[in-house]
KEGU-321383 format. One line per field, with one value per residue (C-alpha): x, y, z; residue number from 1. Coordinates in pm, whole numbers, padded with zeros to 5 digits. Each point is the difference from the previous one (the first is absolute). Example, Ala and Ser with C-alpha at 12.3 -4.5 7.8 and 13.67 -1.06 7.14 Angstrom:
c1	01230_00137
c2	-00450_00344
c3	00780_-00066
num	1_2
END
This chain:
c1	-03146_-00015_-00217_-00294_00023_-00113_00135_-00341_-00290_-00187_00223_-00276_-00245_-00336_00114_00011_00118_-00123_00122_-00108_00143_-00050_00318_-00151_-00138_00329_-00193_-00150_-00146_00120_-00248_00053_-00287_-00043_-00183_-00200_-00048_00290_00067_00163_00141_00163_00262_00028_00317_00029_-00129_-00214_-00187_-00279_-00216_-00334_-00166_00306_-00219_-00166_00332_00017_-00020_-00333_-00179_-00234_00121_-00229_00183_00338_00167_-00040_00279_00249_00068_00313_-00051_00159_-00205_-00012_-00362_-00127_00165_-00234_-00254_00204_-00154_-00346_00108_00143_-00317_-00218_00219_-00011_-00375_-00032_00203_-00245_00250_-00079_-00202_-00376_-00219_-00374_00043_00292_00370_00220_00377_00235_00282_00223_00227_00291_00138_00324_00051_00124_-00187_00316_00194_-00075_-00287_-00329_-00225_-00264_-00276_-00373_-00095_00235_00203_00059_-00315_00086_00365_-00105_-00227_00265_00255_-00241_-00072_00375_00068_00220_00300_00254_00032_00264_00212_00124_-00194_-00340_-00334_-00014_00375_-00003_00020_00174_00325_00246_00223_00268_-00134_-00316_-00210_-00219_-00166_00201_-00060_00190_-00075_00151_-00057_00044_00135_-00353_-00118_-00199_00046_00016_-00004_-00004_-00137_00079_-00039_00295_-00059_00204_00104_00338_00242_00032_00371_00276_00096_00184_-00109_-00023_-00347_-00080_-00164_00326_00045_-00320_00069_-00015_00235_00016_-00373_00069_00347_00218_00188_00066_-00075_00011_00351_-00092_-00334_-00023_-00282_-00338_-00079_-00361_-00212_00080_-00336_-00206_-00328_-00218_-00188_00212_00190_-00078_00120_-00289_00046_-00157_00160_-00164_00031_-00165_-00016_-00330_-00019_-00293_-00032_00187_00294_-00020_00025_00311_00162_-00071_00153_00312_00030_00032_00355_00077_-00106_00231_00289_-00041_-00098_00182_-00182_-00321_-00336_00037_-00278_00018_-00066_-00313_00192_-00233_00027_-00294_00033_-00181_-00022_-00155_-00028_00128_00256_-00063_00260_00172_00135_-00232_00264_00319_-00149_-00166_00334_00164_-00274_00043_00377_-00037_-00259_00240_00287_-00220_-00128_00353_00103_-00315_00065_00352_-00123_-00261_00268_00249_-00254_-00136_00021_00125_-00251_-00150_00144_00278_00259_-00047_00255_00092_00078_00231_00164_-00108
c2	00889_-00045_-00185_00177_00109_-00338_-00221_-00169_-00029_00242_00281_00022_00244_-00152_-00363_-00196_-00350_-00218_-00339_-00276_-00342_-00289_-00140_-00346_-00015_00130_00190_00342_00265_00328_00254_00307_00248_00366_00311_-00040_-00275_-00038_-00143_-00341_-00271_-00340_-00220_-00372_-00181_-00290_-00345_-00052_00320_00035_00308_00171_00264_00044_-00032_00327_00177_-00072_00323_-00098_-00081_00216_00034_00261_00317_-00169_-00233_00053_-00230_-00264_-00302_-00215_-00304_-00319_-00315_-00127_-00022_00047_00342_00129_00029_00296_00212_-00072_00152_00304_00037_-00012_00258_00235_-00033_00092_00313_00091_-00088_-00160_00085_00034_-00267_-00024_00188_-00212_00077_-00256_00035_-00136_-00198_-00212_-00241_-00240_-00271_-00184_-00351_-00015_-00309_-00208_00241_-00170_00220_-00125_-00042_-00218_00262_-00075_00350_00189_00264_00206_00219_00128_00049_00191_00232_00055_00089_00249_00163_00031_00178_00306_00173_-00192_-00378_-00258_-00200_-00356_-00256_00167_-00029_-00219_-00061_-00134_-00366_00051_-00168_-00007_-00292_00081_00275_00126_00225_00289_00327_00271_00347_00278_00330_00235_00365_00051_00307_00053_00049_-00323_-00242_-00377_-00264_-00377_-00237_-00374_-00325_-00225_-00376_-00111_-00347_00156_00236_00372_-00046_-00167_-00241_00250_00337_00171_00063_-00049_00344_00171_00205_00187_00053_00361_00068_-00304_-00071_-00375_-00015_00159_-00326_00076_-00190_-00374_-00094_-00311_-00149_-00373_-00242_00081_-00147_-00086_-00166_-00360_-00135_00268_-00099_00209_00269_-00016_00327_00341_00359_00248_00374_00339_00292_00340_00359_00337_00039_00017_-00337_-00187_-00376_-00071_00210_-00163_-00339_00105_00125_-00336_-00183_00218_-00058_-00374_00077_00103_-00341_-00166_00226_-00082_-00369_-00288_-00181_00202_-00062_-00377_-00259_-00051_00368_00209_00324_00298_00380_00233_00366_00301_00364_00273_00244_00302_00109_-00004_-00122_00285_-00245_-00303_-00220_00119_00031_-00342_-00154_00162_-00123_-00358_00011_00152_-00262_-00280_00159_00057_-00357_-00144_00213_-00089_-00373_00031_00213_-00267_-00266_00241_00108_-00348_-00098_-00328_-00284_-00271_-00285_00206_00248_00368_00219_00180_-00331_-00106_00323_00290
c3	-02905_00377_00254_00157_00365_00138_-00281_00011_-00244_00229_-00122_-00262_00155_00085_00022_00327_00092_00284_00120_00236_00076_00240_00158_00066_-00353_-00143_-00263_-00058_-00229_-00150_-00141_-00217_00001_-00083_00109_-00323_-00261_-00244_-00344_-00001_-00225_00036_-00165_00076_-00111_00244_-00085_00312_00094_00256_-00051_00056_-00223_-00222_-00312_00099_-00056_-00375_-00203_-00158_00328_00209_00360_00151_00095_00050_00247_00375_00123_-00110_00220_00032_00222_00120_00035_-00357_-00123_00357_00005_-00268_00284_00126_-00274_00145_00331_-00178_-00208_00313_00171_-00297_-00027_00368_-00081_-00278_-00274_-00335_-00307_00036_-00158_00069_00326_00123_00034_-00176_00060_-00267_00166_-00227_00185_-00050_00227_00071_00138_00359_00124_00046_00224_00332_00115_00144_-00305_00170_00013_-00030_-00112_-00228_00188_-00313_-00008_00349_-00095_-00311_00195_00267_-00266_-00157_00336_00064_-00330_00021_-00151_00210_-00001_00084_-00243_00026_00206_00000_-00174_-00308_00029_00356_-00104_-00333_-00106_-00288_-00097_00261_00228_00163_-00224_00106_-00095_-00174_-00137_-00177_-00173_-00255_-00096_-00375_-00179_-00135_00358_00005_00290_-00046_00271_00044_00262_-00010_00192_-00091_00012_-00300_-00112_-00081_00176_00060_00069_-00198_00277_00217_00138_-00342_-00140_-00367_00018_00106_-00323_00086_00371_00122_00289_00228_00010_00000_00146_-00267_-00062_-00365_-00320_-00058_-00112_-00193_-00100_00060_-00074_00159_00340_00086_00266_-00084_00116_-00170_-00160_-00234_00190_00316_-00043_-00156_00021_-00011_-00036_-00054_-00183_00026_-00118_00044_-00380_-00185_-00177_-00150_00043_-00322_00118_00343_-00168_-00189_00322_00166_-00297_00014_00375_-00057_-00117_00357_00123_-00250_00106_00369_00004_-00172_-00149_-00034_-00169_00027_-00046_00379_00087_-00039_-00056_-00038_-00003_00063_-00099_00144_-00108_00214_-00294_00191_-00263_-00377_-00249_-00182_-00258_-00026_-00164_00168_00347_-00027_-00097_00301_00232_-00120_00047_00347_00096_-00097_00196_00306_-00006_-00021_00300_00193_-00048_00139_00291_00085_00045_00162_00266_00085_00367_00152_00031_-00211_-00205_-00165_00127_-00076_-00181_00322_00173_-00281_-00106_00223
num	1_2_3_4_5_6_7_8_9_10_11_12_13_14_15_16_17_18_19_20_21_22_23_24_25_26_27_28_29_30_31_32_33_34_35_36_37_38_39_40_41_42_43_44_45_46_47_48_49_50_51_52_53_54_55_56_57_58_59_60_61_62_63_64_65_66_67_68_69_70_71_72_73_74_75_76_77_78_79_80_81_82_83_84_85_86_87_88_89_90_91_92_93_94_95_96_97_98_99_100_101_102_103_104_105_106_107_108_109_110_111_112_113_114_115_116_117_118_119_120_121_122_123_124_125_126_127_128_129_130_131_132_133_134_135_136_137_138_139_140_141_142_143_144_145_146_147_148_149_150_151_152_153_154_155_156_157_158_159_160_161_162_163_164_165_166_167_168_169_170_171_172_173_174_175_176_177_178_179_180_181_182_183_184_185_186_187_188_189_190_191_192_193_194_195_196_197_198_199_200_201_202_203_204_205_206_207_208_209_210_211_212_213_214_215_216_217_218_219_220_221_222_223_224_225_226_227_228_229_230_231_232_233_234_235_236_237_238_239_240_241_242_243_244_245_246_247_248_249_250_251_252_253_254_255_256_257_258_259_260_261_262_263_264_265_266_267_268_269_270_271_272_273_274_275_276_277_278_279_280_281_282_283_284_285_286_287_288_289_290_291_292_293_294_295_296_297_298_299_300_301_302_303_304_305_306_307_308_309_310_311_312_313_314_315_316_317_318_319_320_321_322_323_324_325_326
END
């Protein structure tokens, strides 16, 4: 297995990512959309999630002709407004399923808490609808990692967080990718430069510093309160998956979060993984291929988390990895 040509989730043909952030606000939005609606699922394992339209992704629900976009946003509950901006933008593009003569885009969303990072949060009107629409309009195959979009104001226990992505081409020919905004109560590193995700690193995509020599006790944000953290992610593939299979891929990808963040899935985080499948390539072996997709999704997510922290830029209440170890 090897990364795709960009080592981004957009190595999956037909998927695009857009981002927007506000430096004064110290917050932003990241959007995944596609050339066509896609199948999607979700797995929530954190104790304090913030979501919109995730119930539509259950295998027994009706969700029109598929999902038009997935939104990751800062801003805590206020950030859920970003999906409204994305929905309006998609409708203006003629996207969404038709109901009684109207176009209704399906845009599930998840948020992280970045209200305490020193940015100007004294708005009268929420800035998130405009950020969401701007991120949608910026969507393309190339996008920046680190301090951008939903990860602009994100932190971990010791270092600045950010947005990360990674991809993998499987022997079956399927492509898997991950996109994540890392704002964890715990750590992506073991105290020094080494990332917990090091066993899954390909090349030197996050510094090539090697594995953790010794695992000590977990270190967390000492003043953390419930709902003030959260790592939110999307894993995607070009495989043909129904919503039940998408759900299982999202569940498997949660292992990647646990490999890359210590501790993960705490009562103080809202850890969540969306999954998306464009349906371009059928499964030759429904059981074996699905198992491989889940494993690849977990590996990609672990790598994407480390890349998010590795690529973060200086600024904010915590140092970035490059300041400390680069």
